[in-house]
N, C-alpha and C positions, 0 to 999 in steps of 0.2 A: 522601431522594430520591437516586435514582441518577445517576451522569453520564449525559448525554445527547451530548455533544460533546466533541473532544479540548480545547477551552478548558476543560470542566468535568472532564477527567480531568488527572490528574499524568502527564503524559509528557513526557521530556525534548525539547528542541527538536531535540536531536542524533537521536535516537532518530525523531522525526517527519520531519526531513529525509532522515534515511537510507531510510525506508521511502517517502515520497514520491518521492524520486529514482529509487528502482528501480523504484517503478509507472510512474513516467513514461519511462524507458528501455524499460520492457515495454511500453506502451501505443503508444510509437513505433515498436518493432520488429514489433508485430504491424500496425501501419499501412503499415510499409515491407516487410512480408513476409520480414523478416530473422531466419531459423530461429536463427541462433548467439545473437542478441540474446534472442530470446524464451527460449530454452531459458536462457541464462544468467542472466537476470533472474528466471525462475520457480525456478531453483535456490536464489537468493539470498533471495527472498522465503519459501519453506519453511525455509530455516535460520534467517531472523528470526523466525518463527512457533515453531519448536522451541526456539530461545534464549528469546525476548522475549516470549511469550505472556502471561504474568501481569502484564507491564508494559504491554501494549497497552490501551486501550480495548476493552470486549468488542465493542461494535459495528464497531470496526475488524478485530478478530480474526475474528468472523463473516462481515464481508464477504471478507477474505481466504482463509478455509476454503472459502467458496463459489465462489471465483475471480470474485468481482465487482469485477474489478481497476479499472473505470471508475467504479463507485460509491465504492470505497475512496480512490482518487485525488481525486475530489469530496468525499468525507468528509474529507479532510486539506486542504480548500481548494484544491485545483489546479482549473484551468480547462481542459476539454477544447478543443486547437487545433481551428479549422475544418477541415474535410475537404478 
């Protein structure tokens, strides 16, 4: 049986918190039309993918590669704030 969620996959809580934090800042930047925040967080997420791809759950890697950031945030247990 293959892992289907973050809790089934061995992913350090530090790595999870780092990705989740970047996603939260990116989504807030998008919501606030903050180009600098968007650009910075996108670059940070790309760097994480390059360095940590093998350590991330395949579903999370898929969501990040497809730029499904809200879904990736939800996958990590984040709740989207109301608009």
